Biopython code that builds the backbone (N, CA, C, O; Angstrom):
import numpy as np
from Bio.PDB.StructureBuilder import StructureBuilder

atoms = [
    (1, "MET", "N", (58.054, 127.427, 126.552)),
    (1, "MET", "CA", (59.192, 128.020, 127.209)),
    (1, "MET", "C", (60.456, 127.253, 126.816)),
    (1, "MET", "O", (60.485, 126.024, 126.869)),
    (2, "LEU", "N", (61.467, 127.962, 126.435)),
    (2, "LEU", "CA", (62.725, 127.345, 126.035)),
    (2, "LEU", "C", (63.598, 127.110, 127.257)),
    (2, "LEU", "O", (63.703, 127.956, 128.146)),
    (3, "SER", "N", (64.207, 125.962, 127.275)),
    (3, "SER", "CA", (65.129, 125.709, 128.389)),
    (3, "SER", "C", (66.545, 125.980, 127.911)),
    (3, "SER", "O", (66.918, 125.651, 126.785)),
    (4, "ALA", "N", (67.291, 126.566, 128.762)),
    (4, "ALA", "CA", (68.682, 126.877, 128.419)),
    (4, "ALA", "C", (69.562, 125.748, 128.924)),
    (4, "ALA", "O", (69.805, 125.615, 130.123)),
    (5, "SER", "N", (70.028, 124.953, 128.002)),
    (5, "SER", "CA", (70.948, 123.899, 128.415)),
    (5, "SER", "C", (72.366, 124.382, 128.162)),
    (5, "SER", "O", (72.630, 125.066, 127.173)),
    (6, "PRO", "N", (73.262, 124.030, 129.045)),
    (6, "PRO", "CA", (74.636, 124.511, 128.862)),
    (6, "PRO", "C", (75.245, 123.957, 127.582)),
    (6, "PRO", "O", (75.060, 122.791, 127.235)),
    (7, "VAL", "N", (75.956, 124.802, 126.911)),
    (7, "VAL", "CA", (76.656, 124.405, 125.691)),
    (7, "VAL", "C", (78.037, 123.923, 126.108)),
    (7, "VAL", "O", (78.779, 124.657, 126.762)),
    (8, "PRO", "N", (78.387, 122.705, 125.737)),
    (8, "PRO", "CA", (79.708, 122.216, 126.145)),
    (8, "PRO", "C", (80.816, 123.035, 125.490)),
    (8, "PRO", "O", (80.731, 123.416, 124.322)),
    (9, "SER", "N", (81.836, 123.287, 126.265)),
    (9, "SER", "CA", (82.991, 124.014, 125.737)),
    (9, "SER", "C", (83.753, 123.103, 124.802)),
    (9, "SER", "O", (83.902, 121.911, 125.074)),
    (10, "PRO", "N", (84.233, 123.651, 123.708)),
    (10, "PRO", "CA", (85.033, 122.812, 122.813)),
    (10, "PRO", "C", (86.322, 122.394, 123.513)),
    (10, "PRO", "O", (86.878, 123.139, 124.319)),
    (11, "THR", "N", (86.777, 121.206, 123.194)),
    (11, "THR", "CA", (88.038, 120.731, 123.754)),
    (11, "THR", "C", (89.159, 121.578, 123.187)),
    (11, "THR", "O", (89.267, 121.733, 121.971)),
    (12, "PRO", "N", (89.999, 122.133, 124.060)),
    (12, "PRO", "CA", (91.074, 122.971, 123.533)),
    (12, "PRO", "C", (92.035, 122.164, 122.665)),
    (12, "PRO", "O", (92.456, 121.065, 123.024)),
    (13, "VAL", "N", (92.357, 122.724, 121.550)),
    (13, "VAL", "CA", (93.312, 122.091, 120.645)),
    (13, "VAL", "C", (94.697, 122.563, 121.045)),
    (13, "VAL", "O", (94.934, 123.768, 121.136)),
    (14, "PRO", "N", (95.618, 121.635, 121.285)),
    (14, "PRO", "CA", (96.949, 122.080, 121.692)),
    (14, "PRO", "C", (97.628, 122.863, 120.584)),
    (14, "PRO", "O", (97.460, 122.562, 119.402)),
    (15, "THR", "N", (98.387, 123.856, 120.971)),
    (15, "THR", "CA", (99.167, 124.593, 119.980)),
    (15, "THR", "C", (100.283, 123.694, 119.491)),
    (15, "THR", "O", (100.559, 122.655, 120.091)),
    (16, "TRP", "N", (100.922, 124.087, 118.409)),
    (16, "TRP", "CA", (101.999, 123.274, 117.858)),
    (16, "TRP", "C", (103.086, 123.060, 118.900)),
    (16, "TRP", "O", (103.571, 121.940, 119.060)),
    (17, "ASN", "N", (103.476, 124.108, 119.612)),
    (17, "ASN", "CA", (104.548, 123.978, 120.597)),
    (17, "ASN", "C", (104.155, 123.059, 121.743)),
    (17, "ASN", "O", (104.996, 122.308, 122.237)),
    (18, "GLU", "N", (102.911, 123.098, 122.174)),
    (18, "GLU", "CA", (102.477, 122.224, 123.256)),
    (18, "GLU", "C", (102.516, 120.765, 122.837)),
    (18, "GLU", "O", (102.799, 119.892, 123.657)),
    (19, "SER", "N", (102.239, 120.494, 121.585)),
    (19, "SER", "CA", (102.233, 119.112, 121.128)),
    (19, "SER", "C", (103.634, 118.627, 120.764)),
    (19, "SER", "O", (103.823, 117.445, 120.476)),
    (20, "GLN", "N", (104.594, 119.507, 120.773)),
    (20, "GLN", "CA", (105.960, 119.151, 120.397)),
    (20, "GLN", "C", (106.932, 119.318, 121.571)),
    (20, "GLN", "O", (108.110, 119.600, 121.354)),
    (21, "LYS", "N", (106.463, 119.153, 122.792)),
    (21, "LYS", "CA", (107.325, 119.347, 123.964)),
    (21, "LYS", "C", (108.576, 118.490, 123.856)),
    (21, "LYS", "O", (108.522, 117.324, 123.465)),
    (22, "GLY", "N", (109.680, 119.083, 124.203)),
    (22, "GLY", "CA", (110.941, 118.363, 124.181)),
    (22, "GLY", "C", (111.641, 118.390, 122.838)),
    (22, "GLY", "O", (112.787, 117.954, 122.735)),
    (23, "LEU", "N", (110.982, 118.888, 121.812)),
    (23, "LEU", "CA", (111.603, 118.970, 120.494)),
    (23, "LEU", "C", (112.065, 120.397, 120.237)),
    (23, "LEU", "O", (111.585, 121.345, 120.859)),
    (24, "LEU", "N", (112.985, 120.527, 119.329)),
    (24, "LEU", "CA", (113.584, 121.818, 119.029)),
    (24, "LEU", "C", (113.054, 122.355, 117.706)),
    (24, "LEU", "O", (113.134, 121.678, 116.681)),
    (25, "ASP", "N", (112.514, 123.569, 117.728)),
    (25, "ASP", "CA", (112.011, 124.223, 116.518)),
    (25, "ASP", "C", (113.201, 124.804, 115.758)),
    (25, "ASP", "O", (113.889, 125.694, 116.260)),
    (26, "LEU", "N", (113.437, 124.306, 114.563)),
    (26, "LEU", "CA", (114.583, 124.760, 113.771)),
    (26, "LEU", "C", (114.507, 126.236, 113.413)),
    (26, "LEU", "O", (115.536, 126.849, 113.126)),
    (27, "ASN", "N", (113.325, 126.816, 113.423)),
    (27, "ASN", "CA", (113.177, 128.216, 113.032)),
    (27, "ASN", "C", (113.357, 129.191, 114.181)),
    (27, "ASN", "O", (113.444, 130.397, 113.950)),
    (28, "THR", "N", (113.413, 128.706, 115.403)),
    (28, "THR", "CA", (113.595, 129.599, 116.550)),
    (28, "THR", "C", (114.762, 129.187, 117.432)),
    (28, "THR", "O", (115.107, 129.906, 118.370)),
    (29, "ALA", "N", (115.371, 128.054, 117.150)),
    (29, "ALA", "CA", (116.447, 127.533, 117.994)),
    (29, "ALA", "C", (117.654, 128.464, 118.002)),
    (29, "ALA", "O", (118.006, 129.064, 116.986)),
    (30, "THR", "N", (118.274, 128.569, 119.164)),
    (30, "THR", "CA", (119.483, 129.373, 119.323)),
    (30, "THR", "C", (120.713, 128.524, 119.029)),
    (30, "THR", "O", (120.623, 127.304, 118.895)),
    (31, "LEU", "N", (121.849, 129.177, 118.934)),
    (31, "LEU", "CA", (123.117, 128.480, 118.736)),
    (31, "LEU", "C", (123.330, 127.457, 119.846)),
    (31, "LEU", "O", (123.708, 126.316, 119.581)),
    (32, "GLU", "N", (123.089, 127.864, 121.076)),
    (32, "GLU", "CA", (123.301, 126.984, 122.221)),
    (32, "GLU", "C", (122.385, 125.761, 122.172)),
    (32, "GLU", "O", (122.809, 124.654, 122.505)),
    (33, "GLN", "N", (121.146, 125.955, 121.761)),
    (33, "GLN", "CA", (120.209, 124.835, 121.673)),
    (33, "GLN", "C", (120.609, 123.870, 120.563)),
    (33, "GLN", "O", (120.586, 122.654, 120.756)),
    (34, "LEU", "N", (120.971, 124.402, 119.416)),
    (34, "LEU", "CA", (121.378, 123.552, 118.296)),
    (34, "LEU", "C", (122.651, 122.788, 118.629)),
    (34, "LEU", "O", (122.803, 121.628, 118.244)),
    (35, "ASP", "N", (123.558, 123.433, 119.340)),
    (35, "ASP", "CA", (124.835, 122.834, 119.724)),
    (35, "ASP", "C", (124.637, 121.581, 120.575)),
    (35, "ASP", "O", (125.494, 120.697, 120.580)),
    (36, "LYS", "N", (123.526, 121.497, 121.287)),
    (36, "LYS", "CA", (123.261, 120.358, 122.176)),
    (36, "LYS", "C", (122.707, 119.137, 121.443)),
    (36, "LYS", "O", (122.634, 118.053, 122.021)),
    (37, "LEU", "N", (122.323, 119.298, 120.193)),
    (37, "LEU", "CA", (121.839, 118.151, 119.428)),
    (37, "LEU", "C", (122.993, 117.184, 119.197)),
    (37, "LEU", "O", (124.127, 117.622, 118.999)),
    (38, "PRO", "N", (122.731, 115.876, 119.217)),
    (38, "PRO", "CA", (123.807, 114.897, 119.066)),
    (38, "PRO", "C", (124.555, 115.047, 117.742)),
    (38, "PRO", "O", (123.960, 115.016, 116.666)),
    (39, "GLY", "N", (125.875, 115.209, 117.849)),
    (39, "GLY", "CA", (126.721, 115.289, 116.671)),
    (39, "GLY", "C", (126.772, 116.636, 115.987)),
    (39, "GLY", "O", (127.471, 116.782, 114.983)),
    (40, "ILE", "N", (126.058, 117.626, 116.493)),
    (40, "ILE", "CA", (126.020, 118.922, 115.809)),
    (40, "ILE", "C", (127.226, 119.776, 116.173)),
    (40, "ILE", "O", (128.009, 120.113, 115.285)),
    (41, "GLY", "N", (127.406, 120.131, 117.398)),
    (41, "GLY", "CA", (128.539, 120.970, 117.779)),
    (41, "GLY", "C", (128.370, 122.402, 117.306)),
    (41, "GLY", "O", (127.429, 122.736, 116.585)),
    (42, "GLU", "N", (129.308, 123.239, 117.731)),
    (42, "GLU", "CA", (129.181, 124.672, 117.459)),
    (42, "GLU", "C", (129.272, 125.021, 115.980)),
    (42, "GLU", "O", (128.512, 125.865, 115.505)),
    (43, "SER", "N", (130.181, 124.394, 115.244)),
    (43, "SER", "CA", (130.350, 124.783, 113.835)),
    (43, "SER", "C", (129.121, 124.421, 112.996)),
    (43, "SER", "O", (128.705, 125.210, 112.148)),
    (44, "LYS", "N", (128.540, 123.252, 113.219)),
    (44, "LYS", "CA", (127.328, 122.888, 112.468)),
    (44, "LYS", "C", (126.139, 123.723, 112.937)),
    (44, "LYS", "O", (125.269, 124.071, 112.138)),
    (45, "ALA", "N", (126.100, 124.044, 114.225)),
    (45, "ALA", "CA", (125.024, 124.903, 114.734)),
    (45, "ALA", "C", (125.093, 126.267, 114.049)),
    (45, "ALA", "O", (124.067, 126.820, 113.653)),
    (46, "ARG", "N", (126.301, 126.805, 113.912)),
    (46, "ARG", "CA", (126.470, 128.086, 113.205)),
    (46, "ARG", "C", (126.036, 127.958, 111.741)),
    (46, "ARG", "O", (125.408, 128.863, 111.192)),
    (47, "ALA", "N", (126.374, 126.835, 111.122)),
    (47, "ALA", "CA", (125.989, 126.618, 109.721)),
    (47, "ALA", "C", (124.463, 126.578, 109.579)),
    (47, "ALA", "O", (123.919, 127.081, 108.596)),
    (48, "ILE", "N", (123.784, 125.988, 110.546)),
    (48, "ILE", "CA", (122.314, 125.942, 110.519)),
    (48, "ILE", "C", (121.753, 127.355, 110.622)),
    (48, "ILE", "O", (120.837, 127.720, 109.887)),
    (49, "LEU", "N", (122.307, 128.147, 111.539)),
    (49, "LEU", "CA", (121.833, 129.527, 111.697)),
    (49, "LEU", "C", (122.113, 130.358, 110.447)),
    (49, "LEU", "O", (121.273, 131.160, 110.040)),
    (50, "GLU", "N", (123.283, 130.177, 109.835)),
    (50, "GLU", "CA", (123.614, 130.907, 108.603)),
    (50, "GLU", "C", (122.655, 130.516, 107.478)),
    (50, "GLU", "O", (122.175, 131.372, 106.734)),
    (51, "TYR", "N", (122.385, 129.226, 107.365)),
    (51, "TYR", "CA", (121.444, 128.755, 106.347)),
    (51, "TYR", "C", (120.081, 129.410, 106.557)),
    (51, "TYR", "O", (119.456, 129.878, 105.605)),
    (52, "ARG", "N", (119.632, 129.440, 107.795)),
    (52, "ARG", "CA", (118.328, 130.030, 108.121)),
    (52, "ARG", "C", (118.305, 131.520, 107.799)),
    (52, "ARG", "O", (117.294, 132.036, 107.323)),
    (53, "MET", "N", (119.411, 132.214, 108.054)),
    (53, "MET", "CA", (119.469, 133.646, 107.751)),
    (53, "MET", "C", (119.433, 133.894, 106.246)),
    (53, "MET", "O", (118.778, 134.830, 105.787)),
    (54, "LYS", "N", (120.131, 133.064, 105.477)),
    (54, "LYS", "CA", (120.205, 133.251, 104.025)),
    (54, "LYS", "C", (118.941, 132.788, 103.304)),
    (54, "LYS", "O", (118.446, 133.474, 102.409)),
    (55, "LYS", "N", (118.426, 131.638, 103.691)),
    (55, "LYS", "CA", (117.309, 131.019, 102.966)),
    (55, "LYS", "C", (115.941, 131.315, 103.571)),
    (55, "LYS", "O", (114.917, 131.112, 102.919)),
    (56, "GLY", "N", (115.918, 131.791, 104.806)),
    (56, "GLY", "CA", (114.635, 132.007, 105.474)),
    (56, "GLY", "C", (114.234, 130.791, 106.290)),
    (56, "GLY", "O", (115.030, 129.879, 106.513)),
    (57, "ARG", "N", (112.996, 130.796, 106.724)),
    (57, "ARG", "CA", (112.492, 129.728, 107.587)),
    (57, "ARG", "C", (112.614, 128.351, 106.936)),
    (57, "ARG", "O", (112.465, 128.203, 105.723)),
    (58, "PHE", "N", (112.886, 127.364, 107.759)),
    (58, "PHE", "CA", (112.829, 125.982, 107.299)),
    (58, "PHE", "C", (111.361, 125.639, 107.071)),
    (58, "PHE", "O", (110.508, 125.952, 107.902)),
    (59, "LYS", "N", (111.076, 125.008, 105.964)),
    (59, "LYS", "CA", (109.709, 124.578, 105.673)),
    (59, "LYS", "C", (109.511, 123.104, 106.027)),
    (59, "LYS", "O", (108.405, 122.666, 106.343)),
    (60, "ARG", "N", (110.609, 122.355, 105.966)),
    (60, "ARG", "CA", (110.592, 120.921, 106.295)),
    (60, "ARG", "C", (111.882, 120.590, 107.033)),
    (60, "ARG", "O", (112.920, 121.194, 106.762)),
    (61, "VAL", "N", (111.831, 119.645, 107.957)),
    (61, "VAL", "CA", (113.051, 119.278, 108.683)),
    (61, "VAL", "C", (114.100, 118.691, 107.742)),
    (61, "VAL", "O", (115.297, 118.783, 108.014)),
    (62, "GLU", "N", (113.664, 118.097, 106.653)),
    (62, "GLU", "CA", (114.596, 117.499, 105.696)),
    (62, "GLU", "C", (115.541, 118.522, 105.071)),
    (62, "GLU", "O", (116.590, 118.154, 104.541)),
    (63, "GLU", "N", (115.179, 119.798, 105.129)),
    (63, "GLU", "CA", (116.053, 120.845, 104.602)),
    (63, "GLU", "C", (117.378, 120.910, 105.358)),
    (63, "GLU", "O", (118.345, 121.486, 104.859)),
    (64, "LEU", "N", (117.431, 120.330, 106.547)),
    (64, "LEU", "CA", (118.695, 120.303, 107.290)),
    (64, "LEU", "C", (119.801, 119.663, 106.462)),
    (64, "LEU", "O", (120.969, 120.025, 106.598)),
    (65, "MET", "N", (119.439, 118.717, 105.610)),
    (65, "MET", "CA", (120.448, 118.054, 104.786)),
    (65, "MET", "C", (121.031, 118.978, 103.725)),
    (65, "MET", "O", (122.016, 118.623, 103.077)),
    (66, "ASP", "N", (120.443, 120.154, 103.537)),
    (66, "ASP", "CA", (121.001, 121.151, 102.627)),
    (66, "ASP", "C", (122.075, 121.990, 103.309)),
    (66, "ASP", "O", (122.792, 122.742, 102.649)),
    (67, "VAL", "N", (122.186, 121.863, 104.630)),
    (67, "VAL", "CA", (123.180, 122.613, 105.395)),
    (67, "VAL", "C", (124.518, 121.899, 105.281)),
    (67, "VAL", "O", (124.597, 120.680, 105.437)),
    (68, "LYS", "N", (125.566, 122.662, 105.010)),
    (68, "LYS", "CA", (126.901, 122.086, 104.866)),
    (68, "LYS", "C", (127.286, 121.320, 106.131)),
    (68, "LYS", "O", (127.198, 121.843, 107.241)),
    (69, "GLY", "N", (127.712, 120.078, 105.943)),
    (69, "GLY", "CA", (128.153, 119.255, 107.064)),
    (69, "GLY", "C", (127.078, 118.347, 107.641)),
    (69, "GLY", "O", (127.354, 117.546, 108.534)),
    (70, "ILE", "N", (125.851, 118.468, 107.134)),
    (70, "ILE", "CA", (124.777, 117.609, 107.634)),
    (70, "ILE", "C", (124.276, 116.746, 106.481)),
    (70, "ILE", "O", (123.592, 117.215, 105.572)),
    (71, "GLY", "N", (124.638, 115.487, 106.552)),
    (71, "GLY", "CA", (124.213, 114.539, 105.533)),
    (71, "GLY", "C", (123.115, 113.628, 106.058)),
    (71, "GLY", "O", (122.512, 113.893, 107.098)),
    (72, "GLU", "N", (122.869, 112.556, 105.325)),
    (72, "GLU", "CA", (121.791, 111.640, 105.694)),
    (72, "GLU", "C", (122.018, 110.990, 107.053)),
    (72, "GLU", "O", (121.079, 110.856, 107.837)),
    (73, "LYS", "N", (123.262, 110.582, 107.342)),
    (73, "LYS", "CA", (123.545, 109.921, 108.625)),
    (73, "LYS", "C", (123.321, 110.868, 109.796)),
    (73, "LYS", "O", (122.700, 110.496, 110.791)),
    (74, "MET", "N", (123.823, 112.082, 109.677)),
    (74, "MET", "CA", (123.654, 113.071, 110.742)),
    (74, "MET", "C", (122.170, 113.405, 110.905)),
    (74, "MET", "O", (121.665, 113.496, 112.024)),
    (75, "PHE", "N", (121.486, 113.584, 109.790)),
    (75, "PHE", "CA", (120.061, 113.898, 109.837)),
    (75, "PHE", "C", (119.286, 112.778, 110.533)),
    (75, "PHE", "O", (118.378, 113.047, 111.319)),
    (76, "ALA", "N", (119.641, 111.533, 110.246)),
    (76, "ALA", "CA", (118.953, 110.398, 110.863)),
    (76, "ALA", "C", (119.096, 110.426, 112.386)),
    (76, "ALA", "O", (118.191, 109.994, 113.101)),
    (77, "LYS", "N", (120.230, 110.931, 112.885)),
    (77, "LYS", "CA", (120.463, 110.997, 114.335)),
    (77, "LYS", "C", (119.585, 112.036, 115.020)),
    (77, "LYS", "O", (119.202, 111.858, 116.176)),
    (78, "ILE", "N", (119.261, 113.121, 114.314)),
    (78, "ILE", "CA", (118.577, 114.234, 114.986)),
    (78, "ILE", "C", (117.145, 114.478, 114.526)),
    (78, "ILE", "O", (116.438, 115.281, 115.136)),
    (79, "LYS", "N", (116.702, 113.809, 113.470)),
    (79, "LYS", "CA", (115.384, 114.133, 112.911)),
    (79, "LYS", "C", (114.243, 113.952, 113.904)),
    (79, "LYS", "O", (113.228, 114.639, 113.793)),
    (80, "GLY", "N", (114.376, 113.065, 114.853)),
    (80, "GLY", "CA", (113.331, 112.867, 115.845)),
    (80, "GLY", "C", (113.353, 113.879, 116.973)),
    (80, "GLY", "O", (112.505, 113.843, 117.864)),
    (81, "GLN", "N", (114.332, 114.790, 116.936)),
    (81, "GLN", "CA", (114.485, 115.776, 118.004)),
    (81, "GLN", "C", (114.194, 117.199, 117.553)),
    (81, "GLN", "O", (114.270, 118.136, 118.348)),
    (82, "VAL", "N", (113.862, 117.360, 116.273)),
    (82, "VAL", "CA", (113.622, 118.700, 115.731)),
    (82, "VAL", "C", (112.290, 118.732, 114.983)),
    (82, "VAL", "O", (111.765, 117.695, 114.576)),
    (83, "PHE", "N", (111.759, 119.937, 114.812)),
    (83, "PHE", "CA", (110.535, 120.119, 114.043)),
    (83, "PHE", "C", (110.528, 121.529, 113.480)),
    (83, "PHE", "O", (111.327, 122.377, 113.878)),
    (84, "VAL", "N", (109.620, 121.765, 112.557)),
    (84, "VAL", "CA", (109.372, 123.120, 112.060)),
    (84, "VAL", "C", (107.872, 123.361, 112.138)),
    (84, "VAL", "O", (107.076, 122.439, 111.961)),
    (85, "VAL", "N", (107.496, 124.594, 112.402)),
    (85, "VAL", "CA", (106.085, 124.957, 112.448)),
    (85, "VAL", "C", (105.639, 125.254, 111.025)),
    (85, "VAL", "O", (106.166, 126.168, 110.392)),
    (86, "PRO", "N", (104.677, 124.494, 110.515)),
    (86, "PRO", "CA", (104.220, 124.769, 109.150)),
    (86, "PRO", "C", (103.528, 126.122, 109.075)),
    (86, "PRO", "O", (102.778, 126.498, 109.975)),
    (87, "ARG", "N", (103.785, 126.844, 108.002)),
    (87, "ARG", "CA", (103.163, 128.165, 107.815)),
    (87, "ARG", "C", (102.493, 128.218, 106.480)),
    (87, "ARG", "O", (101.908, 129.241, 106.123)),
]
sb = StructureBuilder()
sb.init_structure("model")
sb.init_model(0)
sb.init_chain("A")
sb.init_seg("    ")
for serial, (resi, resn, name, xyz) in enumerate(atoms, 1):
    if name == "N":
        sb.init_residue(resn, " ", resi, " ")
    sb.init_atom(name, np.array(xyz, "f"), 0.0, 1.0, " ", f" {name:<3s}", serial, name[0])
structure = sb.get_structure()
C-alpha cells in the first residue's frame, strides 16, 4: 500500500517588482515619479520620457547617461534608486 505524503509547496519566488520595493522602474515611471529623483527635475524627467518614447524600453540603467543632461555625476546620484525589468 502506498502512503500519500504531502508534497511541500515550492517557496514562492518574488516577482521583480516585489524584490525592488522602493525603487523606480525606468520603463514605467511617470513624469511625476521621475521628477522626484534627486537632481532630476521636470526638464530632465521629460528628457527621460522622450528618450524612452524614441528608443524604446531601457535595457540597462546605464542607458540613462545617454539622456541629454544626465552625465556620470547625475547617474551616480540616482543609480541606486532606479531599475529596469530585464526582458
